[in-house]
C-alpha positions as CSV (number, residue, x, y, z in Angstrom):
1,M,0.0,0.0,-0.1
2,E,1.5,3.3,-1.0
3,T,1.4,6.0,1.5
4,V,2.2,9.6,2.5
5,P,4.5,9.9,5.3
6,A,3.5,12.1,8.4
7,F,5.4,15.3,8.5
8,A,5.6,17.4,11.6
9,H,3.3,20.5,11.7
10,G,5.0,23.6,10.6
11,D,8.4,22.0,9.3
12,R,9.7,23.3,6.0
13,L,9.7,20.1,4.0
14,T,12.9,19.2,1.7
15,R,13.5,17.5,-1.5
16,R,14.4,14.4,0.9
17,D,11.0,14.5,2.3
18,L,9.2,14.4,-1.0
19,E,11.3,11.6,-2.2
20,S,10.0,9.6,0.8
21,I,6.2,9.9,-0.7
22,T,5.6,6.5,-2.4
23,D,1.9,7.4,-3.4
24,E,1.9,7.4,-7.3
25,R,-1.8,8.1,-7.4
26,R,-1.3,12.1,-7.1
27,R,1.4,14.9,-8.0
28,Y,3.4,16.0,-5.3
29,E,5.5,19.3,-5.5
30,L,7.2,21.3,-3.0
31,V,7.1,25.1,-3.3
32,D,9.4,27.0,-0.6
33,G,9.2,23.7,1.4
34,T,5.2,23.7,1.4
35,L,3.8,20.4,-0.2
36,L,1.3,21.1,-3.3
37,V,-0.7,17.7,-3.9
38,S,-2.7,17.5,-7.2
39,P,-5.0,14.6,-8.3
40,S,-3.7,12.6,-11.4
41,P,-4.4,14.4,-14.6
42,R,-7.7,13.4,-16.8
43,P,-7.7,12.4,-20.6
44,L,-8.1,15.6,-22.0
45,H,-5.1,17.4,-20.2
46,Q,-2.8,14.2,-21.0
47,R,-4.0,14.7,-24.7
48,V,-2.6,18.3,-24.7
49,V,0.4,17.3,-22.8
50,A,1.1,14.6,-25.6
51,R,0.6,16.9,-28.6
52,V,2.8,19.9,-26.9
53,L,5.2,17.0,-26.6
54,A,5.3,16.0,-30.2
55,A,5.1,19.6,-31.4
56,L,8.5,20.4,-29.1
57,T,10.4,17.5,-29.8
58,P,11.5,17.8,-33.4
59,G,12.8,21.1,-33.1
60,C,14.6,20.7,-30.0
61,P,18.0,21.6,-29.8
62,A,20.6,19.0,-29.4
63,E,22.1,20.3,-26.1
64,C,18.6,20.2,-24.6
65,E,15.7,17.4,-24.1
66,V,11.9,17.8,-24.0
67,L,10.0,15.4,-21.4
68,P,6.4,15.0,-20.2
69,A,5.5,14.7,-16.4
70,P,6.5,13.4,-14.2
71,V,9.9,15.0,-13.9
72,D,10.9,16.4,-11.0
73,V,12.6,20.0,-11.4
74,V,14.7,20.5,-8.5
75,L,15.2,24.2,-8.1
76,D,16.6,24.2,-4.5
77,E,16.5,21.7,-1.5
78,H,12.8,23.0,-0.5
79,T,11.3,23.6,-4.1
80,V,10.8,20.9,-6.4
81,L,8.3,21.3,-9.5
82,I,6.9,19.1,-11.8
83,P,6.0,20.9,-15.1
84,D,3.4,18.8,-17.4
85,V,6.1,19.6,-19.9
86,V,10.0,20.6,-19.6
87,I,12.7,21.4,-21.7
88,G,16.2,21.3,-19.8
89,R,19.7,21.2,-20.6
90,R,21.1,17.6,-21.0
91,A,24.0,18.3,-18.6
92,D,21.2,19.4,-15.9
93,F,19.5,15.8,-16.1
94,T,20.5,13.3,-13.4
95,E,19.0,9.6,-13.1
96,R,16.2,11.3,-10.9
97,A,15.5,14.6,-11.9
98,L,16.5,17.8,-13.9
99,V,18.4,19.7,-11.5
100,G,18.6,23.2,-12.1
101,V,16.5,25.9,-13.9
102,P,14.4,24.5,-17.2
103,V,14.5,26.2,-20.6
104,L,11.0,26.0,-20.8
105,A,8.1,25.0,-18.3
106,V,4.8,24.0,-20.0
107,E,1.8,23.9,-17.7
108,V,-1.8,22.7,-19.0
109,V,-4.5,24.1,-16.7
110,S,-6.8,21.7,-14.9
111,P,-9.8,22.7,-12.6
112,S,-7.5,22.0,-9.4
113,S,-4.5,23.6,-10.9
114,R,-5.8,27.0,-12.1
115,H,-4.3,29.4,-9.6
116,I,-1.1,27.4,-9.2
117,D,-0.4,27.0,-12.9
118,R,-1.2,30.9,-13.3
119,Y,0.5,32.6,-10.2
120,L,2.4,30.2,-8.2
121,K,4.2,28.2,-10.6
122,P,5.2,31.3,-12.7
123,A,6.6,33.3,-9.9
124,T,8.6,30.6,-8.6
125,L,10.0,29.7,-12.1
126,A,10.7,33.3,-12.7
127,R,12.6,33.8,-9.3
128,A,14.6,30.7,-10.2
129,G,15.6,32.3,-13.6
130,C,13.6,30.1,-16.1
131,P,13.7,31.9,-19.3
132,H,10.3,30.7,-20.8
133,Y,6.8,29.9,-19.1
134,W,3.8,28.6,-21.3
135,V,0.1,28.1,-19.9
136,I,-2.3,26.0,-22.1
137,D,-5.9,26.0,-21.0
138,P,-8.0,23.2,-22.8
139,K,-11.3,24.4,-21.6
140,A,-10.8,27.7,-23.4
141,P,-9.0,26.5,-25.8
142,S,-6.1,29.0,-25.4
143,M,-2.3,29.1,-25.2
144,S,-0.2,31.9,-23.5
145,W,3.4,32.5,-23.3
146,F,5.7,34.3,-21.5
147,R,9.6,35.5,-21.4
148,L,11.6,36.2,-18.5
149,D,11.9,40.0,-18.1
150,G,14.2,40.7,-15.1
151,D,12.7,38.8,-12.2
152,A,8.9,38.3,-13.6
153,Y,7.4,37.1,-16.9
154,T,6.2,39.4,-19.7
155,A,3.4,38.3,-21.9
156,V,4.8,37.6,-25.5
157,G,1.4,36.0,-26.9
158,E,-1.6,34.6,-26.5
159,V,-4.0,32.8,-28.7
160,F,-7.4,31.2,-28.7
161,D,-9.3,28.2,-30.7
162,D,-7.9,28.2,-34.3
163,E,-5.6,31.1,-34.0
164,L,-2.2,30.3,-34.8
165,A,0.4,30.7,-32.3
166,E,3.8,31.8,-33.8
167,I,6.3,31.2,-31.3
168,G,9.8,32.3,-31.9
169,Q,11.8,31.3,-28.7
170,P,13.3,29.0,-27.0
171,Y,13.0,28.0,-30.7
172,A,10.5,28.6,-33.6
173,L,7.3,26.6,-33.3
174,T,3.6,26.9,-34.8
175,M,0.7,25.6,-33.0
176,R,-2.9,26.2,-32.8
177,P,-4.9,25.7,-29.5
178,S,-7.8,23.9,-31.2
179,D,-5.4,21.1,-32.6
180,L,-3.9,20.2,-29.1
181,V,-7.5,19.4,-27.7
182,S,-9.6,18.1,-30.8
183,D,-10.4,14.3,-30.4
184,Y,-9.5,13.6,-34.0
């Protein structure tokens, strides 16, 4: 039986604490030592993740790798995130995680993760120095992409439905939100 260990109330959790959790039915992340728990993703969410992964992989530079969740992104001992899709430098991947700042983090919004994906994760990734962040909302459907400007993200573009997203960084890519969610 998979379990979540009991942690002392008020303690700031660490990467080691996170690794002691054996429950694979949920996603566990840490932000500044605080545990975030998300339910397993639904089929629409995973469809979008698969299509984003397929779109990003062909153009990915050789020194980087594109991977879907669950891949731990270790920003420090108290902050471990799991973006839905992440691009990292190959040199930063270990056997267990991406240790360091990703090149791009992509989040697909779920009803339970809306606030986390739109506010908490981008603030945390910006503070760490992640140069690119995308948010895809399958319900709209929409896609927004951001570039790090100082210590915060600046919106670069946003498209809805059949509008074409023409993204230049971290490398050239075009996609439509409607293509990410269609059940064709």
